N, C-alpha and C positions, 0 to 999 in steps of 0.2 A: 574576836572569835570567828568572824567571817573569814579572815585570812586562813585560819586552820581548816575550816570546812571547805573553802575553795580549793584546798590541796588534798581533799579526800580524808581529812582527819575528822575524828568524832570528838566533839566537845561535851564534856559532862560538867554541868555547872552553868553559871558560877554558884559556888556555895558561899553563903554569907555568915555561917556560924560554924563553930568547931563541931557541933553535933552533926550538921549536914556533911561536913568533911569526913568524919569518921564513918557515917552511914555510906557515903560514896565509896570509901575504901572497902567496906564490907560487901556492899551490894554490886558495885560496878567493876571492881578489880581493874583499875586503870593501868595502862602501860607506862604512863608518866604523868607528872603533876606540875602545875605552876601554882605555887602557894603564895598568896598575899600574906605578909607577916602580920598585919592587923586585920582581924575579923571582928568588927564592932569594937567592943571593949576588950576582947581577948587577943592574946598573942598566939600565933600558930605553932609554936615550937613543939608542943606535945604531939600534934598531928604530924609535924615534920619528923619527929623521932620514930613514930610508928611507920611512916612512909619509908624511911630509911631502913628500919628493921625488916620490912617486908621486901626490901631490894627493889623498890620502885624508884627510878630516877626522878629527881625533882629539882626545881630551881625556885628561888625566891623572886617575887616581883614586888617591889616596894620602894617607897621614898625614904626608907630607913637608911641610916649610915652604916657601913660595914662594921665599924667599931662598936656599934650598939647591938650587934647580933652576937649571941653566945659563941664562944670560941669553938665549941663542938661542931659548929656549922661552917667553919672556915673554908671547907672544900666545896660548899654548895655555892654555885654561881648566884650572884645578885644582879638582877636586871632592874634598872631604874624605870619608873613610869614616865611617859608612856612606853610600854614594852613593844619591841619588835617581835611579834608572835611567830613569824616565820623563822627568824634566827633562833629563838628560844626553842621552838618545836624541832628544828633540825638538830640542835645539840641534844635534846631529850631523846629523840629517836636514835641517835648514834649511841647514846648511853644504854638505851633499852636493848639494842642489838648486841652490845658488848656483854650486857648482863645475861642475856638469853643465849648467847653464842651463835646468833644468826648472822 
């Protein structure tokens, strides 16, 4: 997280439950998201679908294997832990610019 803040990014989170993730989407309206596939006993796919539906770029950060992720998320980058936050943030910012036309 410090890596992103050191480059003038604003970190919202971490969120440890699906409920917190949905609340963050409603209240914070993030420009991009890094989603851990497992949030306690829950899988993050419902939150990922909503993030996608809202046009918010996101990546998965997880030790999950690509073949264990539902096919509908094949285009979502998967970053293994520990994640290089600068590399992930750079990709997300590029996607955000493409989405907003900036």
